[in-house]
C-alpha positions as MATLAB code, in Angstrom:
seq = 'LICKPSGFFSFLSLGEAKNLPTYPGPNKMRDCYCTVNLDQEEVFRTKIVEKSLCPFYGEDFYCEIPRTFRHLSFYIFDRDVFRRDSIIGKVAIQKEDLQKYHNRDTWFQLQHVDADSEVQGKVHLELRLSEVITDTGVVCHKLATRVLECQGLPIVNGQCDPYATVTLAGPSRQTKVKKKTNNPHFDEVFYFEVTRPSSYNKKSHFDIEDVDEVDKMEIRVDLWNASNLKFGDEFLGELRLPLKFLRQSSSYEAWYFLQPRDNGNKSLKPDDLGSLRLNVVYTEDHVFSSDYYSPLRDLLLKSADVEPVSASAAHILGEVCREKQEAAIPLVRLFLHYGRIVPFISAIANAEVKRTQDPNTIFRGNSLTSKCIDETMKLAGMHYLQVTLKPIIDEICQVHKPCEIDPVKLKDGENLENNRENLRQYVDRIFTVITKSGVSCPTVMCDIFFSLRESAAKRFQGDLDVRYTAVSSFIFLRFFAPAILSPNLFQLTPHHPDPQTSRTLTLISKTIQTLGSLSKSKSANFKESYMATFYDYFNEQKYADAVKNFLDLISSSGRRDHKSIEQPILLKEGFMIKRAQGRKRFGMKNFKKRWFRLTNHEFTYQKSKGDHPLCSIPIENILAVERLEEESFKMKNMFQVIQPERRVLYIQANNCVEAKDWIDILTKVSQCNKKRLTVYHPSAYLNGHWLCCKATADNTPGCTPCTGGLPANIQLDIDGDRETERIYSLFNLYMPKLEKMQEACGSKSVYDGPEEEEYSTFIIDDPKETYKTLKLIIEGVGTLEQEHAQYKRDKFKKTKYGSQEHPIGDKSFQTYIRQQSEISAHSI';
ca = [
      99.119   71.582  168.213;
      96.443   74.024  167.437;
      95.668   74.167  163.494;
      93.463   76.810  161.709;
      90.462   75.356  160.016;
      91.736   73.849  156.763;
      91.578   76.104  153.602;
      90.260   75.020  150.297;
      91.424   77.107  147.470;
      90.455   76.453  143.901;
      91.262   78.299  140.365;
      89.060   76.980  137.344;
      90.098   77.772  134.029;
      87.256   76.707  131.833;
      88.502   76.545  128.323;
      86.226   74.940  125.868;
      83.702   72.012  124.946;
      84.005   70.111  121.732;
      81.921   67.608  119.698;
      78.561   68.186  121.633;
      75.464   66.186  120.080;
      73.731   68.109  117.487;
      70.375   69.676  118.391;
      67.805   67.523  116.776;
      66.294   70.438  114.897;
      67.139   71.718  111.546;
      69.582   74.176  112.562;
      71.463   71.083  114.632;
      73.604   74.096  116.525;
      73.046   74.600  120.245;
      73.403   77.720  122.706;
      75.533   76.431  125.417;
      76.618   77.514  128.798;
      79.010   75.818  131.771;
      78.465   75.809  135.399;
      80.772   75.042  138.045;
      79.143   72.958  140.922;
      79.839   72.038  144.562;
      78.702   68.928  144.421;
      74.786   70.078  143.606;
      75.384   73.568  144.231;
      76.116   75.869  141.506;
      78.891   78.942  142.401;
      79.836   79.904  138.757;
      77.990   80.044  135.384;
      80.011   81.164  132.054;
      78.521   83.264  128.981;
      76.111   81.548  126.746;
      77.990   80.848  123.552;
      75.403   80.744  120.785;
      75.241   78.482  117.514;
      78.142   75.949  118.179;
      78.867   72.484  119.054;
      82.485   73.321  120.109;
      81.964   76.588  122.264;
      85.075   78.309  123.694;
      84.387   79.755  126.920;
      87.782   81.208  127.837;
      86.521   82.013  131.516;
      88.649   81.911  134.943;
      86.982   81.274  138.186;
      88.895   81.763  141.373;
      87.319   80.977  144.803;
      87.857   80.167  148.371;
      85.747   76.735  149.031;
      83.914   77.608  152.476;
      82.841   74.146  153.035;
      83.617   70.390  152.284;
      82.540   68.684  149.142;
      82.453   65.430  147.589;
      82.833   66.528  144.062;
      83.769   69.339  142.088;
      81.226   69.164  138.944;
      80.843   71.254  135.502;
      77.568   70.718  133.657;
      77.239   71.977  130.083;
      73.703   73.093  129.612;
      71.578   74.120  126.436;
      69.461   77.051  126.400;
      66.605   76.624  123.592;
      64.196   78.564  122.079;
      61.627   78.755  124.736;
      64.467   79.329  127.134;
      64.377   76.187  129.026;
      67.712   74.611  130.282;
      68.377   70.813  129.042;
      71.426   69.201  130.414;
      73.999   67.775  127.911;
      76.427   66.248  130.196;
      78.843   66.634  133.004;
      82.080   66.175  134.150;
      82.568   65.289  137.977;
      85.817   65.172  139.456;
      86.250   63.619  143.154;
      87.847   65.694  145.604;
      90.423   63.270  146.268;
      91.276   62.902  142.373;
      91.855   66.752  142.279;
      95.773   66.714  142.862;
      95.804   64.055  139.499;
      94.786   67.206  137.475;
      96.542   70.049  139.142;
      97.564   72.984  136.950;
      97.272   71.257  133.712;
      95.013   71.378  130.621;
      92.985   68.156  130.558;
      90.054   67.089  128.407;
      87.496   65.526  130.276;
      84.710   63.249  128.404;
      81.183   64.348  129.054;
      79.100   61.783  131.007;
      75.593   61.378  130.902;
      73.550   62.805  133.909;
      70.322   61.109  135.270;
      68.472   61.844  138.289;
      69.381   58.755  140.253;
      73.270   59.652  140.190;
      72.697   63.251  141.027;
      73.327   62.922  144.866;
      74.865   64.738  147.866;
      74.564   64.731  151.598;
      74.756   62.397  154.219;
      72.224   60.556  157.033;
      72.809   59.770  160.529;
      71.424   56.272  161.557;
      71.379   54.314  164.683;
      70.658   50.435  163.963;
      69.792   48.158  167.139;
      68.813   44.334  167.067;
      67.132   43.114  170.128;
      65.505   39.958  171.338;
      62.180   39.808  172.156;
      60.030   36.886  173.897;
      56.630   36.850  172.614;
      53.406   35.953  174.710;
      53.713   32.342  173.182;
      57.174   32.041  174.582;
      58.792   32.316  171.011;
      61.871   34.365  170.999;
      61.924   36.870  167.914;
      64.219   39.693  167.106;
      63.445   43.126  166.389;
      65.634   45.560  164.148;
      64.855   49.296  165.413;
      65.871   51.684  162.768;
      66.461   55.049  163.834;
      66.687   57.841  161.323;
      68.176   60.777  163.260;
      68.956   63.862  160.575;
      70.530   64.710  157.347;
      72.813   67.377  156.297;
      73.517   69.025  152.995;
      70.650   67.555  150.919;
      70.723   69.196  147.304;
      68.012   71.902  146.675;
      65.891   71.081  143.997;
      64.249   73.935  141.682;
      64.818   76.067  144.613;
      63.307   73.952  147.579;
      63.900   71.019  149.472;
      61.033   69.112  151.249;
      62.931   66.026  152.351;
      61.372   62.720  153.641;
      63.144   59.091  154.057;
      61.738   55.939  153.459;
      62.947   52.632  155.170;
      62.990   49.324  153.742;
      63.614   45.729  154.859;
      62.686   43.289  152.086;
      59.100   44.258  152.198;
      56.864   47.358  152.444;
      58.701   50.584  153.203;
      58.097   52.913  156.246;
      58.382   56.600  155.831;
      59.105   59.584  157.994;
      57.173   62.910  158.191;
      58.013   65.634  155.158;
      60.283   68.329  156.616;
      59.229   71.435  154.707;
      61.877   74.024  153.256;
      65.270   72.448  154.622;
      67.969   70.654  153.541;
      69.140   69.753  157.059;
      65.847   67.898  158.286;
      65.867   66.685  161.841;
      63.859   63.472  161.897;
      64.457   61.312  164.557;
      62.094   58.746  164.175;
      62.162   54.934  164.854;
      60.832   52.200  162.902;
      60.784   48.471  163.829;
      61.047   45.410  161.834;
      60.504   41.763  162.986;
      62.844   39.058  162.027;
      61.498   35.757  163.308;
      61.248   32.102  162.666;
      59.715   30.464  159.523;
      57.133   28.822  161.712;
      55.519   32.162  162.725;
      55.844   33.445  159.240;
      52.664   35.700  159.029;
      53.968   38.902  157.366;
      56.350   39.450  154.353;
      58.828   41.140  156.684;
      59.367   38.087  158.796;
      62.448   36.365  158.419;
      64.650   33.513  160.252;
      67.483   34.941  162.428;
      68.625   31.577  162.968;
      69.177   30.887  159.501;
      72.392   33.107  159.128;
      73.072   32.820  155.217;
      69.502   34.141  154.742;
      70.227   37.260  157.429;
      73.490   37.928  155.526;
      71.866   38.303  152.441;
      69.437   40.946  153.656;
      69.745   44.717  153.776;
      68.197   47.607  155.223;
      67.638   50.464  152.613;
      67.101   54.007  153.519;
      66.260   56.390  150.345;
      65.638   60.195  150.639;
      63.171   61.854  148.590;
      62.099   65.436  147.829;
      58.290   65.774  148.201;
      57.047   67.332  144.965;
      53.526   68.774  144.188;
      54.341   68.164  140.354;
      52.612   65.510  138.642;
      56.124   64.258  137.633;
      56.094   62.442  141.357;
      58.643   63.106  144.278;
      62.731   63.513  143.097;
      65.252   60.932  144.331;
      67.734   62.609  146.634;
      70.074   59.594  147.256;
      70.015   56.157  149.014;
      71.968   54.072  151.646;
      72.158   50.271  151.735;
      73.430   48.334  154.631;
      73.712   44.459  154.956;
      72.698   43.239  158.226;
      75.544   40.540  158.623;
      77.518   43.521  160.314;
      75.278   43.457  163.374;
      76.467   39.770  164.148;
      79.325   41.388  165.881;
      77.557   44.338  167.726;
      73.859   44.412  168.462;
      73.628   48.225  167.880;
      75.423   50.586  165.581;
      75.301   54.302  165.021;
      77.104   56.423  162.452;
      77.000   58.735  159.578;
      76.739   57.798  156.279;
      77.232   59.522  152.767;
      74.303   59.080  150.680;
      74.903   57.124  147.635;
      73.586   57.059  143.929;
      70.896   54.364  142.898;
      72.425   51.404  141.613;
      70.186   50.928  138.696;
      71.117   54.572  137.328;
      70.917   54.726  133.635;
      74.140   53.609  132.063;
      72.658   53.161  128.511;
      74.567   56.251  126.801;
      78.270   55.854  125.804;
      80.392   58.774  127.283;
      81.899   59.490  123.681;
      78.115   60.295  122.580;
      78.450   63.510  124.438;
      81.746   65.381  123.808;
      84.278   66.513  125.905;
      85.157   69.597  127.902;
      88.785   71.264  128.790;
      89.734   72.448  132.116;
      92.655   73.573  134.244;
      91.894   72.928  137.777;
      94.640   74.347  140.393;
      93.549   72.929  143.885;
      95.109   73.562  147.103;
      94.230   72.438  150.463;
      96.300   74.340  153.759;
      96.599   72.915  157.059;
      97.699   76.103  158.629;
      99.461   76.316  162.219;
      99.696   79.270  164.711;
     101.711   81.957  163.918;
     104.740   80.858  166.147;
     105.339   77.684  164.319;
     106.186   79.831  161.260;
     108.412   82.197  163.065;
     111.688   81.083  161.765;
     110.876   80.627  158.134;
     108.746   84.058  158.256;
     111.323   85.942  159.446;
     114.071   84.458  156.872;
     111.793   85.193  154.418;
     111.169   88.903  155.466;
     114.577   90.096  155.819;
     115.178   89.122  152.124;
     115.237   92.929  151.389;
     118.128   93.327  153.563;
     120.174   90.497  152.495;
     123.487   91.514  150.250;
     123.256   90.277  147.675;
     119.502   89.747  147.263;
     120.100   86.652  145.329;
     121.010   84.949  148.396;
     117.826   85.798  150.085;
     115.263   83.158  151.057;
     112.524   84.591  148.715;
     114.836   84.851  145.728;
     116.063   81.486  146.428;
     112.107   80.390  145.996;
     111.824   82.238  142.714;
     115.031   80.142  141.384;
     113.753   76.851  142.462;
     110.022   77.000  141.335;
     108.873   75.622  137.973;
     107.090   79.138  137.140;
     107.999   82.404  138.633;
     104.085   83.112  139.083;
     104.296   79.977  141.679;
     106.429   81.663  144.032;
     105.275   85.685  143.028;
     101.858   85.043  144.605;
     102.501   83.924  148.412;
     105.506   86.182  148.534;
     103.732   89.460  147.249;
     100.976   88.618  149.800;
     103.261   87.982  152.719;
     105.675   90.913  151.773;
     102.214   93.210  151.471;
     100.617   91.875  154.813;
     104.182   92.689  156.824;
     104.396   96.150  154.807;
     107.585   94.932  153.186;
     106.806   94.750  149.635;
     108.555   98.162  148.422;
     111.884   97.241  149.784;
     111.893   93.840  148.720;
     110.799   94.790  145.065;
     113.281   97.461  144.980;
     115.957   95.011  146.103;
     115.086   92.443  143.436;
     114.421   94.953  140.638;
     117.697   96.860  141.170;
     119.881   93.451  141.074;
     118.067   92.773  137.841;
     118.749   96.107  136.323;
     122.284   95.499  137.138;
     122.390   92.223  135.010;
     120.448   93.935  131.856;
     122.859   95.240  129.345;
     120.575   97.059  126.855;
     117.974   99.628  128.286;
     115.550   98.646  125.229;
     115.035   95.185  127.105;
     114.541   96.512  130.575;
     111.936   94.387  132.713;
     110.865   92.676  129.413;
     111.214   88.858  130.704;
     109.288   86.774  132.904;
     111.393   87.277  135.788;
     110.678   87.340  139.357;
     110.637   91.010  139.770;
     108.209   91.276  136.456;
     105.726   88.630  138.315;
     106.245   90.331  141.816;
     105.305   93.730  140.442;
     102.451   92.035  138.411;
     101.144   90.298  141.287;
     101.077   93.558  143.456;
      99.372   95.627  140.700;
      96.621   93.072  140.739;
      96.089   93.256  144.075;
      96.517   96.851  145.260;
      95.607   98.280  141.835;
      91.950   96.450  141.418;
      90.141   99.383  142.575;
      92.154  101.720  140.808;
      91.004   99.946  137.629;
      87.624  100.052  138.815;
      87.364  103.669  138.632;
      89.531  104.314  135.656;
      88.395  101.367  133.161;
      85.138   99.983  134.300;
      82.469  102.768  133.087;
      84.050  102.766  129.587;
      84.468   99.077  129.344;
      80.732   98.722  130.371;
      79.717  101.033  127.438;
      81.670   99.273  124.840;
      80.036   95.951  126.232;
      76.765   97.091  126.029;
      76.350   99.456  122.927;
      78.223   97.042  120.397;
      79.568  100.064  118.030;
      81.297   98.572  115.013;
      85.109   99.256  115.522;
      86.592   96.859  113.031;
      89.387   98.644  110.953;
      90.707   95.635  109.002;
      89.394   95.935  105.601;
      89.517   91.961  104.894;
      87.400   91.577  108.215;
      84.387   94.107  107.272;
      80.961   92.669  107.506;
      78.377   93.893  104.597;
      77.139   97.285  105.221;
      79.866   98.597  107.580;
      81.838  101.658  106.628;
      85.571  101.697  106.992;
      85.766  105.311  108.216;
      82.991  105.356  110.345;
      84.270  102.217  112.294;
      87.775  104.086  112.415;
      85.933  107.039  113.848;
      84.425  104.804  116.655;
      87.616  103.154  117.528;
      89.486  106.613  117.693;
      86.665  108.047  119.798;
      87.060  104.971  122.412;
      90.975  104.856  122.321;
      90.859  108.654  123.017;
      88.426  108.432  125.917;
      90.497  105.724  127.442;
      93.848  107.405  127.014;
      92.387  110.509  128.545;
      91.153  108.574  131.532;
      94.248  106.869  132.007;
      96.769  109.961  131.909;
      94.404  111.894  134.000;
      94.169  109.336  136.969;
      97.859  109.895  138.479;
      96.492  110.957  141.742;
      94.127  107.868  141.910;
      97.333  105.685  141.649;
      97.690  103.536  144.822;
     100.737  104.630  147.034;
     102.386  101.446  146.936;
     102.358  101.163  143.132;
     103.913  104.711  143.314;
     106.586  103.895  145.471;
     107.371  100.799  143.483;
     107.648  102.799  140.397;
     109.578  105.601  142.045;
     112.202  102.793  143.086;
     112.016  101.343  139.376;
     112.930  104.903  137.881;
     115.919  105.413  139.852;
     117.474  102.147  139.369;
     117.120  102.528  135.668;
     118.208  105.946  135.488;
     121.318  105.269  137.629;
     122.082  102.108  135.250;
     121.432  103.842  132.068;
     122.510  107.521  132.447;
     123.390  108.003  128.808;
     119.614  106.907  127.923;
     116.992  109.981  128.850;
     113.854  107.938  128.080;
     114.961  104.706  130.441;
     113.245  106.694  133.407;
     109.772  106.406  131.747;
     110.141  103.000  129.790;
     111.187  101.341  132.786;
     107.685  102.425  134.487;
     105.546  102.408  131.461;
     106.313   98.838  130.755;
     104.593   97.810  133.770;
     101.476  100.375  133.815;
     100.675  100.198  130.433;
     102.243   97.034  129.037;
     101.376   94.732  132.003;
      98.424   96.764  133.580;
      96.111   98.823  131.572;
      96.704   97.052  128.100;
      95.924   93.671  129.735;
      92.899   94.810  131.185;
      91.399   96.313  128.305;
      92.239   93.269  126.536;
      90.656   90.541  129.134;
      88.645   92.890  131.530;
      87.104   89.650  133.063;
      90.276   88.672  134.505;
      90.733   92.120  136.318;
      86.890   91.724  137.536;
      85.960   94.478  135.316;
      83.197   92.414  133.478;
      81.607   88.926  134.933;
      82.107   87.157  131.973;
      84.794   87.029  128.697;
      83.438   89.579  126.302;
      81.621   88.174  123.017;
      83.522   87.854  119.881;
      82.643   91.451  118.352;
      83.434   93.366  121.502;
      86.234   91.322  122.280;
      87.985   92.338  118.869;
      87.104   96.012  119.583;
      89.139   95.591  122.911;
      91.968   94.168  121.417;
      92.255   97.054  118.973;
      92.026   99.491  121.891;
      94.738   97.495  123.998;
      96.954   97.455  121.120;
      96.887  101.212  120.508;
      96.799  101.940  124.255;
     100.230   99.744  124.609;
     101.962  101.546  121.842;
     100.789  104.977  123.181;
     102.282  104.188  126.394;
     105.618  102.672  125.315;
     107.336  105.946  123.847;
     109.192  104.144  121.500;
     110.937  106.070  119.013;
     109.343  104.478  115.663;
     105.665  103.567  116.638;
     104.338  102.613  113.233;
     106.925   99.763  113.058;
     105.443   98.062  116.254;
     102.362   97.327  113.958;
     102.766   94.050  111.662;
      99.469   94.880  110.138;
      99.258   98.091  107.765;
      95.667   99.172  108.713;
      96.877   99.478  112.389;
      99.930  101.714  111.224;
      97.560  103.664  109.400;
      95.154  104.133  112.375;
      97.992  105.240  114.533;
      98.627  108.234  112.673;
      95.748  109.867  114.401;
      97.765  109.510  117.638;
     101.130  110.398  116.115;
     101.217  113.945  117.843;
     103.612  115.341  120.658;
     100.736  116.237  122.817;
     100.192  112.343  123.339;
     103.821  111.464  124.393;
     103.810  114.873  126.816;
     100.690  113.310  128.323;
     102.035  110.072  128.998;
     105.211  111.638  130.208;
     103.196  113.981  132.626;
     101.540  110.887  133.847;
     104.480  108.491  134.255;
     106.455  111.718  136.198;
     103.396  112.114  138.481;
     103.196  108.174  139.633;
     106.895  107.793  139.893;
     107.907  111.026  141.752;
     109.393  110.863  145.459;
     107.525  113.923  146.332;
     103.958  112.996  145.015;
     101.370  113.988  147.445;
      98.810  111.370  148.067;
      95.539  112.722  146.709;
      93.488  109.545  147.185;
      90.559  109.522  145.466;
      88.566  108.516  148.572;
      85.784  111.095  148.279;
      84.975  109.288  144.667;
      82.858  106.078  145.480;
      84.611  102.794  144.647;
      82.522  100.254  143.420;
      83.583   96.988  145.613;
      80.734   94.310  144.668;
      77.509   94.246  143.228;
      74.863   91.878  142.108;
      71.158   90.305  142.847;
      70.298   88.820  145.683;
      67.055   88.157  147.910;
      66.336   90.160  150.777;
      63.447   90.086  153.635;
      61.668   93.438  153.773;
      62.694   95.309  157.183;
      59.060   96.190  157.788;
      59.536   99.841  157.962;
      55.732  100.349  157.643;
      53.908   99.519  160.611;
      51.735   97.130  158.293;
      54.100   96.463  155.934;
      54.644   93.123  154.584;
      57.831   91.158  155.679;
      58.547   89.055  152.599;
      61.156   88.210  150.573;
      62.202   90.026  147.264;
      64.715   89.723  144.473;
      66.937   93.158  144.639;
      70.074   94.291  143.053;
      72.736   95.214  145.715;
      75.473   97.666  145.519;
      78.476   98.133  147.798;
      80.994  101.118  147.641;
      83.605  102.428  149.844;
      80.642  104.742  150.989;
      77.453  102.980  151.263;
      75.606   99.590  150.759;
      72.301   99.893  148.842;
      69.855   98.080  147.130;
      67.372   98.931  144.354;
      64.733   97.108  141.909;
      67.274   96.680  139.083;
      70.723   97.745  138.177;
      70.656  101.349  137.417;
      67.332  102.485  139.361;
      67.241  104.904  142.182;
      68.318  103.147  145.557;
      65.465  102.086  147.574;
      67.588  101.595  150.546;
      71.010  102.994  151.388;
      72.842  101.893  154.363;
      76.255  104.204  155.223;
      79.313  102.221  155.972;
      79.538  103.523  159.089;
      76.073  102.251  160.014;
      77.240   98.693  159.450;
      77.703   97.364  163.027;
      78.268   93.648  162.279;
      77.912   91.309  159.315;
      77.225   87.548  160.310;
      75.999   84.477  158.926;
      72.212   83.665  159.680;
      71.154   80.035  160.718;
      69.215   78.279  158.427;
      66.369   77.479  160.711;
      65.342   81.091  161.006;
      63.653   81.067  157.405;
      64.246   77.447  156.280;
      66.640   79.332  153.289;
      70.128   78.521  152.863;
      73.255   80.766  152.240;
      71.589   83.859  154.321;
      73.567   86.111  156.301;
      72.219   89.492  158.297;
      73.551   93.290  158.147;
      73.017   94.854  161.562;
      72.416   98.349  161.900;
      71.763  100.840  164.768;
      68.998  100.366  166.966;
      69.109   96.515  166.502;
      67.464   96.850  163.030;
      68.692   93.815  160.741;
      68.705   93.454  157.091;
      68.578   89.409  155.980;
      69.789   88.620  152.824;
      69.991   85.400  151.046;
      72.866   84.919  148.450;
      72.884   82.601  145.627;
      75.494   80.171  146.657;
      77.886   79.373  149.466;
      80.874   80.816  147.866;
      78.944   84.257  147.094;
      77.797   84.407  150.547;
      81.352   84.162  151.885;
      82.464   87.053  149.426;
      79.592   89.290  150.531;
      80.130   88.858  154.241;
      84.168   89.043  153.927;
      84.044   92.222  151.914;
      81.194   93.613  154.111;
      83.115   92.902  157.176;
      86.196   94.264  155.790;
      84.846   97.766  154.582;
      83.019   98.170  157.996;
      85.793   97.018  160.058;
      86.854  100.369  161.826;
      83.479  101.378  162.512;
      83.369  102.695  166.245;
      80.234  101.332  167.431;
      80.975   97.812  166.067;
      79.106   94.998  168.090;
      80.880   92.517  170.075;
      77.826   90.153  170.157;
      75.119   89.168  167.689;
      71.966   86.925  167.359;
      72.833   83.972  165.081;
      69.065   83.335  164.349;
      66.129   85.831  163.610;
      63.548   87.454  165.612;
      60.209   85.846  164.929;
      56.699   85.358  166.493;
      57.846   87.549  169.433;
      61.382   85.735  170.386;
      64.739   85.344  169.457;
      65.090   81.733  168.166;
      68.508   81.352  169.221;
      68.561   82.333  172.747;
      64.171   82.702  173.325;
      64.587   86.230  174.577;
      61.410   88.061  174.049;
      62.537   91.775  173.693;
      63.496   92.449  170.261;
      66.257   94.931  171.733;
      67.770   92.139  173.771;
      71.608   92.203  173.402;
      73.247   89.327  171.187;
      73.904   85.827  172.891;
      76.921   84.762  170.669;
      80.357   86.536  170.136;
      80.775   88.433  166.691;
      82.966   86.873  164.273;
      84.681   89.483  162.133;
      88.402   89.566  162.697;
      89.602   90.566  159.234;
      91.997   93.375  158.607;
      90.499   96.597  157.780;
      92.154   97.436  154.843;
      89.527   97.201  151.982;
      91.801   95.924  149.329;
      93.466   93.172  150.701;
      92.262   89.881  152.745;
      95.692   88.454  153.662;
      96.576   85.578  156.259;
     100.479   85.654  156.767;
     100.196   82.106  158.294;
      98.530   81.131  155.440;
     100.931   82.342  153.039;
     103.924   81.407  154.984;
     102.659   77.879  154.941;
     102.157   77.764  150.923;
     105.677   78.939  150.718;
     106.879   76.157  153.140;
     104.994   73.554  150.665;
     106.689   75.010  147.599;
     110.196   74.662  149.327;
     109.052   71.129  150.633;
     107.691   70.356  146.974;
     111.255   71.666  145.393;
     113.614   70.327  148.065;
     115.406   68.273  145.358;
     116.329   71.510  143.780;
     117.484   73.306  146.716;
     119.886   70.547  147.573;
     120.880   70.623  143.694;
     121.180   74.296  144.223;
     123.558   73.729  147.297;
     125.889   71.482  145.249;
     126.092   74.564  142.838;
     127.174   76.723  145.852;
     129.843   74.496  146.794;
     130.986   73.691  143.582;
     131.295   77.478  142.617;
     132.914   78.027  146.167;
     135.795   75.323  145.293;
     136.115   75.476  141.675;
     135.237   78.931  141.124;
     132.629   77.917  138.507;
     129.966   75.162  137.979;
     131.333   71.733  137.301;
     127.775   70.534  135.806;
     125.800   72.424  133.359;
     122.507   71.782  135.353;
     123.925   74.392  138.130;
     124.286   77.177  135.319;
     120.422   77.445  135.465;
     120.667   79.160  139.174;
     121.637   82.806  139.660;
     124.384   82.611  142.484;
     126.383   85.810  143.127;
     127.626   84.640  146.450;
     127.927   81.179  147.034;
     128.793   81.323  150.662;
     125.904   83.604  151.744;
     123.504   81.700  149.349;
     124.525   78.396  151.057;
     124.237   79.729  154.506;
     120.580   80.721  153.611;
     119.761   77.535  151.923;
     121.024   75.551  154.797;
     118.373   77.666  157.081;
     115.517   77.202  154.511;
     116.013   73.119  154.515;
     116.241   73.198  158.442;
     113.034   75.290  158.692;
     111.388   73.472  156.177;
     112.506   70.096  157.860;
     110.968   71.239  161.325;
     107.722   72.242  159.816;
     107.413   69.072  157.913;
     107.919   67.132  161.459;
     105.022   69.218  162.872;
     102.799   68.252  160.003;
     103.410   64.686  160.272;
     102.722   64.875  163.836;
      99.746   66.899  163.518;
      98.318   63.988  160.917;
      99.448   61.307  163.351;
      97.471   62.902  166.144;
      94.292   63.808  164.301;
      94.530   59.974  162.820;
      94.289   58.780  166.498;
      91.430   61.058  167.269;
      89.204   60.627  163.985;
      86.243   58.266  163.971;
      85.173   56.672  160.605;
      81.427   57.204  160.691;
      81.671   60.427  162.291;
      79.835   63.446  161.135;
      83.437   64.866  159.849;
      84.019   61.719  158.004;
      81.064   59.789  157.332;
      81.088   56.196  156.122;
      81.712   56.496  152.198;
      84.191   59.270  152.283;
      86.670   57.939  150.086;
      89.225   60.476  150.652;
      89.427   59.566  154.385;
      89.516   56.087  153.744;
      92.497   56.877  151.390;
      94.020   58.939  154.387;
      93.479   56.000  156.768;
      95.547   53.438  154.054;
      98.219   56.082  153.800;
      98.702   56.407  157.439;
      98.481   52.703  158.052;
     101.353   52.128  155.731;
     103.514   55.060  157.173;
     102.864   53.361  160.842;
     103.561   49.647  159.426;
     106.752   51.382  157.870;
     108.066   53.075  160.819;
     107.260   49.802  163.129;
];
């Protein structure tokens, strides 16, 4: 049974902190930000909230986690007047505990942070106890401790120069310092004598025959980061092993997780530091090869053709899930991947329109249709938003023009008329750019809008406006207006805007939403009189005409697809460190921080954001994008962009999540290049040879196959098997509801109506067809459940505790072993 690599996905909502300790100065307030860390590696940072002891962040962060980890940690930092950051406290959630807090708001007490408790990484040790006969004929015992290597040590202040000390109840022995690596290879052996008391002459000598004494002894390995600072070397973690386990076997070799120092500072009560509100959604997938999913996937993909659609597998998933959003996300991604999203959404939308009685309430509920269209627009329309809204929203965030029009909220010195004019200009510009962007609207969105328009017009033939409101309720109310209101959720800004900017965007969003709604009495839409007054500026026919023209264009069947592909679409940007490419003959090949920018046309870098590019690589010249082995430059999170004539740009990202994001998107955008490489060098060319294969010519073809196998579509990176696995997990989770729905079908078939009130929560138009589909779903889920159980049993048999994959101290694996033992005992 082949299983794809597990996928770890995390969605984090950082809410707010409260009751932080006061600053010792006269002001007492703090300027705080929060970081998200995988163990000690920072992968995300919020904005700074100034002058508050209860900062509100309201920021979301989604990532696919590219490596194993022990803790998901959140640190609250205080930025003081000297721009130095001090840690206030942390929340550390063990990986095995993440499911306890899955998808619910939870307040966590902040814990004290001290150097002795901040550890990560693992160490590979070999211990051997052997008898030695001395010159005098006395038998003594020697303990050989071999420190082979470490992996994943933390990087402290941008560097890691680790060494290990080994102690056995006496003076410690020390390995050599390994410079600039957090995966050091030591392979050094230390010998400790353990002899009779009669020959005692050193503090490290003990009596092997006194079993009680030996059982109390322990070998201790400490990892340190060699520092040039006057504060001394930093502690990285320790390991304490009692010698008594060597009585069973004279030699032992295993990987161990490093542990915190046992005398860590515990003096402060956790209550003293305040608390942090989080919502963590964490999923872990074990994905099989495609053929295992065929029955369930085929059942899902034919949902659009099932009559009635309420009897289809996809619609049933929406019925049993607690939240429609849960079902919509994997369904949309699966149907998009297989090119079936338009017929599926058309089918469920048509069914919903038939059930709607009032044209004014069309698509207003949080139905499966609404959630699926929302999700499709988010996936397919992300670059459309970048093209239309991002330039103006960037300007609003940077310029900070006053736009408050509520007389009660005006600040001293602000002029109401000036503010109204500022706001009116912003609304006018955003409205114009939206209504003129019809040709840029993605094809898949236009096809869905055409289907919605046709369904609505057919159902409510007497209402001439319904063909517009059916489309505007999505494109304006659920796409553009939310993106303006919360640009950070649509990747238009990196952080939640500051309070003043947020207020400006709220006012703009309200106005745009009303302009797009085409309702008869627009002033009545506003509860606030100042908004109704402001809206008078836009109460002209030209605005309504512009909206209708725009809606006609994006929902007409004959629409030609004038893709804005000639216009560069910004895909990703940010600071990274790059190694100079040595264009000049005597140029320095040093490392420099640069602002990188990727569009669908080119990959560039410049000194700072907005500067003229120092280097531009056309997309067609990107022949491969691959990770770079750390040993090349003793630097983590590096990757390489390979160009014609074997020229290579070496880049270091800020963390593992960002490195993966850049590699994925660069690979996707260059996937169709005709001259893409099939092999590459995983290490750099240094000192006259390739470090990986030792070849001396710099133009030697690569020694390792390239990894890029991602879809060419720059908008979507979807694995159909992974999405089917998620849908299987949801069906499995809600199995009791599937069985209850089966009962409801039987009740409706026999008694022509629900016998129990709880059955009425399900939409069942055709009990017999729905029952057939439910039977197939339950069979398919049962088969997959058996495959998962077999995979876990096989993995359990093969996995060794103490291996590199599962070091001793891996609590999640210990829990897994206990569960498997219980299952085995139960089955026996």
